[in-house]
N, C-alpha and C positions, 0 to 999 in steps of 0.2 A: 304266685304260688301261695296257697294257704296251708300252713303247717299246724298240726295239732299234737299235743302230748297228753296222754291219758294216765292218770294216777289212780290206782285201785288196789284192792287186796285180792289175793288168790281166791277164786271162787265167785267173784262178783261179775266177771265177764268183761273185763277191760279190753282184752284182746278181741273178743267178738264185737265189742262196740266199735273199735277202730276199723275192723273189717267191714262192718255194716255201714258206717258213714261213708266209707270209700265206695261201696257198692251203690249207695244212693247217689253219690256224685256221678258215677259212671252212667246210671240210669238217665241222668240229666244231660248226658253228652260230654262230660268232662273226663279227664284222666285222673287216676287216683291210685295210690299204693298204701298198704297198711302192713305193719309188722310189729312183733312184740320184742320185749327185752326181759329175759328171765334170769334171776339169780337162782338160789336154791328153791325148787318148786315145793311150796308148802302152803296149804290152805290158810288164808288169812294174812300171809306175809305180803308186804308191799310189792307191787308189780308195776311195770311200765309198758305202754303200747304207744305206737306212733302212727300218724296218717298224714299224707300229703295230697292236696287236691289242686289241679291246675287245668287250664284250657289247652295246654301243650303237653307233649310227652314228658314224663318225669324220669330223670336218669340218676338222681341222687338216691343213694341207698344208706346213708349214714343215719344215726339217731337224730332226732329233732332237738337241737340245743337252744334255738331262739324261736319258740313257737309264737304263732299269732293267737292261739287259744290253748288254754290249759283246762282239761276236764278232770274233775275230782269226784270219784265215785263214792268216797267215804271221807267225811270231814274230820274223822279222828286222825287222819294222816297229817293234818295241819300241826299237830303237836310234835311230830317227829321229822317232818320233811318240809323243806322250803319249796313248795309246789310252784311258786312264781319265779323261781330261778331262771334267768335267761328270757323271760317273757318280754316281748317287744313293747316299747313305750305306749303304743296305742292298742295293745292286746287286751284280751278279756279272759275271765275265768268263769267256768260253768261248774257249779258245785252242788253236791247232794247234801243238803242241810235243812234242819228245821227252822233255822234263823233266816231273817230277811237280810239282804245284802249289806245294809248299813250296820248290822250287828255282827257281821263276820269280819274278823281281824286277819288280814293277809299280810300285814306288815307294809303294805302299800295301798294307796287309794287307786283302785282298779275297777273298771266296768265289770260287773259281776251279775251273772244269772243264777238264781238259787231256786231249788225245788226240793221238797222232801221226797226224794226218789225212793227211799226205803219204805215209807208208808204206801206209796203208790204200788211198789212191787208186792208188798205184803197183801194189799187190798185186792190186786188183780191177779197176780201170779202165785200168791200164797207162799212165797219164798223171798228172802232178802237178797235177790239177785237184781242189781240196780242198773244193769247196762242199758236196757231198752228205754227205761224211764229217763235216764240221764241224756240219752240221745234226743228225746223229745225236747228237753230243756236246751240242748245244744242247738237244735234247729230253730227254736224260738229266739235264742239269744244272739245268734250269729247270722241267720238267714243264709248260711252257706249252702244249704239244701232246703227244698220245700218239704213240709211235713208229709205231703202225699207221696213224694219220692222215697222218703224215709220209711213210711209205712210199707210201701211195696218192697223195699230192700229187706225189711225185717221179715215180712211174710215169706219171701224167697229163701233167705238164709236160714231162718229158724224153722220154717216149714219143711225144708229139705232134710234137715237134721232131726227134727223132733216131731214132725207131723203138722198138718194144716191148722188144727185147732190151737196148738201151742203158738204157731206163728200169728194167728189172729189175736190171741190174748196179749202177746208181746207188742203187737202193733197198737193195741188199745192202751197198753201201759205208756207207750211213747206219746200217743195223742193226749192222754190224761195229764201227763207231766208237762207237755207243751202248753196246755191250757192253764196249768197251775203255776207256771214259772213266773217269778218276780225278778225284774231287772232293775239294778241300781248301781251304787258305788260301795265298794268295801271300805272298811276302816284300815288305817295304816299306823296303828299304835305300837304293836310289838316289834322288838328289834330282831331282825333276821340275822342269824348266825350260820355259817357254813358248818355242816355236821362233820366232826372229826372222823377220819378213816385211818385204818391201819394198812399202809401200803409198803410192805417190806421190800428191801432189795433182795437179790438172789442170795447174798451172803447171809441174810437174816433168816431165810427159810430153813426149817429143820430138815435133816436128811430124811428122804422118803416122803416128805410133805406131811408128816404126822405132827400136829401141833402139841406142844406141851403147855402146861398151865403157866400163864404169865400176864403181866399188866403192860399195856401200851398207852399212848396218849389218847387213843380212841376207846379205851376201856379194857376189860379182861378178854383174853383169848384162851382157847384150848379147853380142857376138861373143867367143868364148873362155871364156865362163862355164861351159861343160860340165865343165871340169877340176875344179870343186868338186862336181859331181853324180856322185859315184862310185856305180855301180849294182851292185857285187858282191853286195849283199844280195838282188838280184832273182832270182838264179839258184838253181834246185834242183840242177842238175848243172853241172860245170865240165869243160873239156877238159884231158886230160893226154896229153902227147906222148911217144911211145917214140922216143928219139934213135937207137936202133939200127935201127929200121925206116924212119925218115924219110929220104927221098931228096932233100929240099930242092927239090921241084918248085914250091913256093910257091903251090899252089892254095888252101891254107888262107888264106894272106895275101890272095890275090886275092878270095876269096869272103866274107871276114869283113865283115859289114855295119857293124861299129862300129870297124874299123881297130885292133883290140886286139893284133894279132900284129906283133911288131917283131923286127929283128935285134939281137943283143946282143954280137956280136964280129966281128972281121975274118974269122973262119972261116965266118961266116954262120949261126951257131946262132940258133934262133928262140925267142922267149918270148911267152907270152900274158900281157898285162897284165890280171890278174884284177880290178883296181879298176873296169874298164869292161866286163868280159865279162859278158853276161847269160845265158850258158849255152844259147844257141839250138841248138847242135849242128850248125850248117851246116858248120863246119870238119871235123868227124868224118865227116859224110855225104859230103863231097866228096873226102876223102883217098883216093887211088887204091891205097895200100898198107896201109890200115887201121892207120896209125901213131898215130891219135888216138882215145882212148876217153873217153866221157862218164862221169864219176865223181860219185857223190852227194856233195853238199856238206854245209853245216851243217844246212839245213832238213830 
């Protein structure tokens, strides 16, 4: 049995990726299952999806804890999540990154397939949805399915939901990423540490389940705890303001759903707090004088 774990962010299509690779395996005459794991559903938040592929019927329904392959749809997740946790000794990682495998530090020396899936998605799909591009890299790095089977699965799944032309474009994104994927070995420099979690006993839970402000070993909980949840890594683009064009109409401040735009001087200059900006682009869309441009960030 070949087991896969997908790490992505809400909106990047990790669940659809797991379902599509499973369908490609079925096209080739194998058995496959795919399923997601959701916490709080929030665009940009880390999400997990799993897939299993075998020549025999699959009865296991648990999460994949010891994958043969880990697929990372956003390399900013490396800063907060140990994506290689439980990976089998001979396993491999497929990652969306601008870097070559030997420049990527996973904390272990691991066979790694890397492709700039975000650029492929922006080029072909005109949106930073990286699932089909990363599937092309997965096919190239593992050989678990043929690229032709993957293209057929993408056309079926995406075509049924979004139309034939969208299916064709997503299949092209997979093929393009397949051809651009670089395979090598990751670096193993950084120290991997398990992320602390707050796992209270039933005696510690507040009555009614309503949290009050407090500090735990895992950080703040309850009202005000958002200050520790910096989301700058979620954004593909970030807003950049042209001060010469800005008329201080404050529409950007009014429409920002996260309240990240603040005044920084008595003159009324504005600043975007990038720690909490998810790069949604609403401010740029609402600016009446085109003073805000969305600029590609790290990813």
